[in-house]
Structure formats: structure tokens, C-alpha cells
C-alpha positions in Angstrom: -5.0 -11.3 -7.0 -4.8 -9.7 -3.4 -4.8 -10.9 -0.1 -3.8 -10.5 3.4 -0.8 -11.9 5.2 -1.9 -12.5 8.6 -2.2 -16.4 9.3 -0.9 -18.3 6.7 -1.7 -18.1 3.6 -3.9 -20.4 1.6 -2.9 -20.8 -2.5 -5.1 -19.0 -4.2 -6.6 -18.9 -8.0 -7.2 -15.9 -10.1 -11.3 -16.6 -11.0 -12.6 -16.0 -14.4 -15.3 -12.9 -15.5 -18.9 -13.9 -13.2 -21.2 -14.8 -16.0 -24.5 -12.7 -16.2 -27.5 -14.1 -17.1 -28.2 -12.1 -20.1 -26.5 -9.5 -21.6 -26.3 -6.1 -21.2 -24.9 -2.6 -20.9 -22.8 -1.4 -18.3 -24.6 -0.9 -14.9 -22.2 0.9 -12.5 -24.1 -0.1 -9.7 -22.9 -3.5 -8.7 -19.6 -4.7 -7.6 -17.0 -4.1 -10.3 -15.6 -7.0 -11.7 -13.1 -5.6 -15.3 -10.7 -3.1 -15.1 -10.3 -1.2 -18.1 -7.1 0.9 -19.2 -6.6 3.1 -21.6 -4.2 4.3 -23.8 -1.5 6.9 -22.7 -3.2 10.4 -23.8 -7.0 9.1 -23.7 -9.3 11.3 -22.2 -11.7 9.5 -19.7 -15.3 11.1 -19.6 -16.2 10.4 -22.9 -15.5 6.5 -22.4 -17.6 6.3 -19.4 -20.3 9.0 -21.0 -20.2 6.2 -23.5 -21.4 3.4 -21.9 -23.8 5.6 -19.6 -21.4 6.1 -16.5 -19.9 9.5 -14.6 -16.7 9.8 -13.6 -17.6 9.3 -9.5 -13.2 9.1 -8.2 -12.6 6.9 -5.9 -15.0 5.8 -2.8 -15.0 7.4 0.4 -13.8 11.2 1.7 -10.2 12.0 1.2 -8.3 13.1 4.3 -11.5 13.9 6.5 -13.4 10.6 6.5 -17.0 10.1 7.0 -19.8 8.5 5.3 -20.3 8.8 1.5 -22.6 7.1 -0.4 -21.6 4.6 -3.0 -20.0 5.1 -6.1 -21.0 4.0 -9.4 -17.4 3.3 -11.0 -14.0 3.5 -9.6 -11.0 5.8 -11.8 -7.5 5.7 -11.9 -5.4 8.5 -13.2 -2.5 7.0 -11.8 -0.2 5.5 -12.7 -2.6 4.8 -15.6 -5.8 6.1 -16.7 -8.9 3.7 -16.4 -11.9 2.7 -14.3 -13.0 -0.9 -12.7 -17.1 -1.1 -12.7 -19.6 -3.9 -13.1 -19.2 -4.5 -17.1 -21.9 -6.6 -19.1 -20.7 -9.1 -22.0 -21.4 -6.2 -24.7 -20.0 -3.9 -22.5 -16.9 -5.8 -22.4 -16.9 -6.2 -26.1 -17.4 -2.7 -27.2 -14.3 -1.9 -25.3 -12.6 -5.1 -26.5 -12.8 -3.6 -30.3 -12.4 0.6 -28.7 -9.0 1.5 -30.2 -8.8 4.1 -27.1 -8.6 0.5 -24.6 -5.4 -0.5 -24.2 -6.7 -3.6 -22.0 -9.4 -5.4 -20.1 -8.3 -7.2 -17.0 -10.1 -8.9 -14.7 -10.9 -7.5 -10.7 -10.0 -10.5 -9.4 -11.6 -10.7 -5.9 -9.5 -13.5 -2.9 -10.7 -14.4 0.4 -8.3 -13.2 2.9 -6.6 -15.5 5.4 -8.0 -16.5 8.1 -6.9 -15.1 12.0 -5.2 -17.3 14.1 -6.4 -15.8 17.4 -6.6 -15.8 20.7 -8.9 -13.4 22.3 -7.0 -12.0 25.9 -9.2 -9.8 28.6 -6.1 -9.0 30.6 -3.5 -6.5 28.0 -0.2 -6.2 28.5 2.9 -4.3 26.7 3.6 -7.2 24.5 6.9 -8.5 24.1 7.5 -7.6 20.3 7.3 -3.9 21.5 10.1 -5.0 24.2 11.9 -6.8 21.8 13.1 -4.0 19.2 13.8 -1.6 22.2 10.6 1.1 22.2 10.6 0.6 26.1 13.8 3.0 25.3 13.4 4.9 22.8 13.5 8.9 23.8 11.2 9.5 20.9 8.4 7.2 21.6 9.3 8.0 25.2 6.5 5.1 26.2 6.1 6.5 30.2 2.2 5.8 30.9 1.5 9.6 29.7 0.4 9.7 26.0 2.3 13.0 24.5 1.9 11.7 20.2 4.9 10.6 18.0 4.7 13.7 15.8 3.8 11.4 12.3 1.4 9.9 10.4 0.9 6.3 9.1 -1.5 5.2 6.4 -2.6 1.6 7.2 -3.3 0.5 3.9 -5.5 -2.8 5.5 -9.6 -3.8 6.5 -10.0 0.0 7.6 -9.4 1.0 11.4 -11.9 1.1 14.5 -12.3 5.1 15.1 -14.1 4.9 18.3 -10.8 2.3 19.9 -9.2 5.0 22.3 -6.0 3.4 21.8 -6.1 4.4 18.3 -5.4 7.9 17.2 -7.3 8.2 13.8 -7.5 11.0 12.5 -9.2 10.4 8.7 -8.9 8.0 6.0 -10.6 6.7 2.7 -12.6 3.9 1.6 -12.2 1.7 -1.4 -14.5 -0.6 -0.6 -17.7 0.6 -1.2 -18.9 0.1 2.0 -19.2 4.0 2.3 -16.8 4.2 5.2 -13.3 3.7 6.2 -14.3 2.1 9.5 -13.6 -1.7 10.5 -15.2 -4.5 10.5 -12.7 -7.4 10.0 -10.1 -6.4 12.3 -6.6 -7.1 10.6 -6.2 -2.7 10.0 -7.0 -2.7 13.6 -4.7 -4.9 14.8 -1.8 -3.8 12.8 -2.2 -0.1 13.8 -2.2 -1.1 17.1 1.5 -2.7 16.3 2.4 1.0 14.6 1.2 3.1 17.1 -1.5 2.5 20.3 -1.2 5.1 22.5 0.9 5.0 25.4 -2.0 6.1 28.2 -1.2 3.8 31.2 -4.0 1.0 29.5 -4.1 -2.3 26.8 -0.8 -2.4 24.3 1.6 0.5 23.3 2.4 0.8 19.5 5.9 1.1 18.7 5.0 4.9 17.9 2.4 5.6 20.3 -0.3 8.2 19.0 1.4 8.5 16.0 -1.8 9.8 13.1 -3.4 7.0 12.0 -4.7 7.5 8.4 -7.4 4.5 7.6 -7.2 2.9 4.0 -9.9 0.6 3.6 -9.5 -2.4 0.9 -11.0 -5.0 2.5 -14.0 -5.8 2.6 -16.5 -7.3 5.2 -16.4 -10.1 3.3 -12.7 -10.2 4.0 -11.8 -10.1 0.3 -9.8 -7.5 -1.4 -10.0 -7.1 -5.4 -7.5 -5.5 -7.7 -9.1 -2.3 -8.0 -9.1 -1.8 -4.3 -5.7 -2.1 -3.6 -4.9 0.4 -6.9 -7.6 3.1 -5.5 -6.2 2.5 -1.8 -2.1 3.2 -3.6 -3.4 6.1 -5.7 -4.7 7.6 -2.4 -1.8 7.6 -0.6 0.0 8.8 -3.6 -2.1 11.8 -3.7 -2.0 12.8 0.3 2.1 12.1 0.4 2.5 15.7 1.3 0.7 14.6 4.8 2.0 11.1 5.2 5.6 10.2 6.2 4.7 6.0 6.3 2.4 3.8 4.5 2.2 0.0 6.3 1.0 -2.7 3.4 0.3 -5.7 5.8 -1.1 -7.2 2.3 0.4 -9.8 -0.1 -0.4 -11.7 -3.3 1.2 -13.8 -6.0 3.1 -12.0 -8.8 6.2 -9.4 -9.1 6.8 -7.0 -11.3 10.3 -5.8 -13.0 10.8 -1.3 -13.7 8.6 -0.4 -11.6 6.0 -2.2 -14.2 7.3 0.5 -17.0 5.4 -1.5 -20.4 3.1 -3.5 -18.5 -0.6 -3.9 -18.6 -2.1 -6.4 -15.8 -2.6 -5.9 -12.3 1.1 -6.3 -10.6 2.4 -4.1 -12.3 -0.2 -0.8 -12.2 0.6 -1.8 -8.7 4.3 -1.8 -9.1 3.9 1.6 -10.1 1.7 2.6 -8.1 3.9 2.0 -5.2 6.9 3.5 -7.0 4.8 6.8 -7.4 4.5 6.7 -3.6 7.6 6.5 -2.4 9.1 8.8 -5.0 6.7 11.2 -3.8 8.5 10.6 -0.3 6.4 8.1 1.9 8.4 5.3 3.3 6.6 1.7 2.3 6.8 -1.0 4.7 5.6 -4.0 3.8 5.2 -7.7 4.7 7.3 -10.6 3.4 4.4 -13.1 3.3 3.6 -16.1 5.3 4.1 -18.9 2.6 7.5 -19.8 4.1 9.1 -19.1 0.2 10.9 -16.9 -1.2 9.4 -13.6 -0.9 10.8 -12.3 -4.5 7.8 -14.7 -6.0 5.0 -12.4 -3.9 3.9 -8.3 -4.5 4.5 -6.0 -2.9 6.8 -7.4 -0.5 9.0 -8.1 -3.5 9.1 -4.5 -4.9 12.9 -3.3 -3.7 11.1 0.4 -3.8 9.1 -1.4 0.0 11.0 -1.9 3.0 9.9 -5.8 3.1 10.0 -7.5 7.0 10.2 -11.1 7.6 8.9 -12.4 11.1 11.1 -13.9 13.8 9.1 -15.7 16.8 10.4 -13.6 20.2 9.2 -15.3 23.3 10.7 -12.9 26.1 11.4 -9.9 24.7 14.8 -9.4 24.6 17.7 -10.7 22.3 20.2 -14.2 22.8 17.9 -16.6 22.0 17.6 -17.6 26.0 13.6 -17.6 26.3 11.3 -20.4 26.2 9.7 -22.2 23.0 6.7 -20.2 21.5 3.3 -20.7 23.1 1.2 -20.2 20.1 3.2 -21.2 17.4 6.2 -23.8 16.9 9.2 -22.1 17.4 11.9 -20.9 20.1 13.2 -18.1 20.6 14.9 -15.4 18.7 14.6 -17.9 15.3 12.9 -17.4 11.9 9.4 -17.5 12.0 8.6 -21.5 10.2 5.6 -19.4 8.0 7.6 -16.6 6.9 9.0 -15.9 3.4 12.8 -15.4 2.9 15.0 -14.6 0.3 16.9 -11.2 -1.2 13.6 -8.7 -1.2 14.0 -9.1 2.5 15.1 -6.5 4.6 14.2 -6.7 7.9 12.9 -8.6 10.6 11.1 -7.9 13.8 8.6 -10.4 15.7 5.7 -11.8 14.1 4.5 -14.9 16.3 1.7 -14.9 19.3 1.6 -10.6 19.3 -0.6 -9.1 21.1 -2.6 -6.0 19.7 -6.1 -3.8 19.7 -9.2 -5.3 18.3 -12.8 -4.9 17.4 -15.1 -3.6 20.8 -12.2 -2.9 22.7 -10.5 -6.3 22.8 -7.3 -7.6 22.3 -5.8 -10.6 20.3 -2.8 -12.8 19.7 -1.9 -13.5 16.4 0.9 -14.5 14.4 2.4 -13.6 10.4 4.8 -10.9 8.6 1.4 -8.5 8.7 2.6 -8.5 13.0 6.1 -7.6 11.9 5.9 -5.2 9.5 3.9 -2.4 11.2 6.8 -2.5 13.6 8.7 -1.4 11.1 6.3 1.3 10.4 6.2 2.4 13.5 10.0 2.4 13.6 10.4 4.9 10.9 7.2 7.0 11.9 9.8 7.8 14.8 12.9 8.8 12.1 10.3 11.0 10.3 9.6 12.7 13.6 12.7 13.6 14.9 14.0 14.3 10.9 10.8 15.5 9.0 12.8 16.4 5.9 14.9 12.8 5.2 14.2 11.2 2.0 13.3 7.7 1.9 16.6 6.2 1.5 18.1 7.7 3.9 15.4 6.3 6.3 15.5 3.0 5.1 19.7 3.5 6.0 18.8 4.7 9.1 16.6 1.8 10.0 19.0 -1.0 8.3 21.6 0.4 10.0 20.6 0.7 13.6 18.9 -2.8 13.3 20.3 -5.5 15.1 23.3 -7.4 12.5 21.7 -11.1 11.0 22.1 -13.7 10.3 18.6 -15.1 12.0 19.2 -18.5 13.6 16.7 -20.9 11.1 17.4 -18.7 8.5 19.5 -20.7 5.8 18.7 -18.8 3.0 22.2 -16.2 2.6 20.6 -13.2 3.1 21.1 -12.4 7.2 18.8 -9.8 7.3 18.9 -7.6 10.7 16.9 -7.5 13.7 14.8 -4.5 14.1 15.9 -2.1 17.0 14.6 1.6 17.7 16.9 1.9 21.0 17.8 5.0 20.9 15.5 6.7 18.5 
């Protein structure tokens, strides 16, 4: 169960497996409706052959990007062995009785949150970038002349607009079956601009200007994300961990899990196991807390302790102190916890998320609100640290970000967990 958290998130229910007009074998040529989890030690190939399918691997191209034809199935080799495919009732019944199969899971498809956005004709340096101290960071070196921060950020989202001159997009993978990791929704491009828009004297500037961006497309053009697509994206990040420094997860869904999915045979458990694999491989994982105004511990991946979970504040003047005017596009005062932001013990750090401006499709710029806007500011900060200290392990990067942040509590946050506010001054 998965959806993007940028504007307010509406409640969503896990749908039943879609009905088919007549029984039949596995087809593999439509949208996957089932995730098949095999028991440990079972080889994938014979199971697929028995269903008339082939091991096509994840959709898309690793690291170099480009166009690929749609695969019949998505296969998984970590954190579990299995596959996702469109299965008829007969094929599901056969697999349910197969001793090699551990679980059959519905591949939930859920709508993304609608983006409440205001398009801008004249871009500016956003207050969010000012508020976190990026203009005073020697590594960011924001001076209108782009040199490019030497770090790699994977954006697990709706893809990226590779032709956007603001973004240094160097490759990616498509996990949606569309055949391209290009962004047709806009959310991923928005997120990427906050993390790493170029410092080229035009448009917006990200916290880590010009950092290399990798598009990990898990959201389709219909603005939905399936569990299979999300797992595919997480696996790709883990498989390419030697290239990547940071992964941004401006996504959210209900459910949590303990112990990195140990012993779990459900989508949330496998997603947690995949996130743990990413972090163990040395990639800093940053996630949005969520936009339900609720305890972040009830969601994922923000509720997973291995990620840096980011709540959102409202900042209206780009400076600390709470002296700015009221917010112009969302209720709330300067330097207060955003009313939509999730909170609680899982939250590690806060960053501006209200009325934030960033890149969009077609060379446009957009102002929007949500913890999805706050998270990429922290991802950009982690990229700055890795650019200077490429060998620092994840935990050291995490500790540095928290130690250099402005201490809490944040006005309006009454949960008893005084998360600090990101501050990259001096990085």
C-alpha cells in the first residue's frame, strides 16, 4: 500500500484482487495484480516456467536509463525471491497449493495525494533553501556559477524530467512498466529540484546544487504506486549502492514493521527489509514523515528507524526567530510545526515544507506544501556531507546532520520529542 505524500493525504483502502471475466492461466501482459513470495531456497525459474512466464527482471534500464519494452513480470531476488504478475484465478489457485510458495500478496494500487499547487512565472531562490543555511554552505557554494556537488542522489518517485536544465539527471530505472523513467506527473521533478537544482543563475537552487540525480520511477502516469513497483525501486537502489550516496523517499503509506521484516510475509515487512538492505549497503535513506497530522509511527517508510524521518515546519521569511508574516498559501505562522505534518518518536529532524517553490514539468515552477518537500532538503544536506566525506558510514552522516541542526522544540509541536531543524551552515 503506497502513495505519495505531498499535499494532504486522504484515507485509502487496500482493494481486493481485481476480478477477471473468465478463468485462465498467467498472462503476464497486463498490470501485475499479485506478488508471489517463494520459500527460502526455492529457485525462481522453474516456477515461472510452469506458469508460462520468463524471468524478465525489473522493468527499465539500470544506471544508463533509456527506453525498454515492457516486461511481462517483475522479479525479485532480495529481500525475498518471487515475482509480480497478472494472474488468472486458476494460476492463483495453483500457486496457493504449491509447496514452493510462501505467500500470495495483492499488489495494492493506490492514488497519490493531489498536489495543491500554484504555478509561478518568475522563479526565485526559495526561502526553504535560505532557512536551512544552504546559502552559507561552502560545499554548496551557491554563487550563480554551477560547479556541481560531487554526490549521487536516487529519487524514488514519479521519475525525473531529464531535459530540465535545472536538474543533473544521469540515469535511472523504470519500475512501472511504462518503458521510460521520464516524469509525467511532476512530483519527482519537484522533489529533485529542492535537493539538487543547479546553481546556474536562473530558476531555483537546491541544497546540493548540481548533484547527480538518479530517477527511480515507481509512480505511473495515473499517479498511483503499487507495492511491486516500490519494491522494485528499493531493490534497484540496493543493487546500485556502490554508486549512490543518498536515497530520497518522499512517499508514505500505512503500516509499520519491526526487525527489518524478519519473519514477515507481507508488503510492509518486505519494504522494511529492502530499506534495511539499502542502509546496510551504505546509502543514507531519507523519508518524509507524512501529511496526516498523526503519529508517524503508524506509517512507512517514515516509521522505520533506519531512515532519517523528516517533519515539516512553516517558514515564511527564510530566517529563524519566528518573526515572519503568516503563511501565504497554507494556514500557519512562521517557524511553527506545519499543521499537516506527522509527528512523534520516529521523527528525527524537521525542514521547511510549507509554500515551498521548486522545479516542475515543462520548465515551470510550482509552490506546494507537504513533508515531501521537507525531505529532499535533508537529502541534499546528506549529499553535501558525503561530497566532503565520501567514506563516512550512514550512521556518522546521520549523527552529523542531527548534531549540526538547530535544537528544538518547534513551536506548535507538543508531542514531547523536540526534533531539531536542519541547518547546513558551514557544511
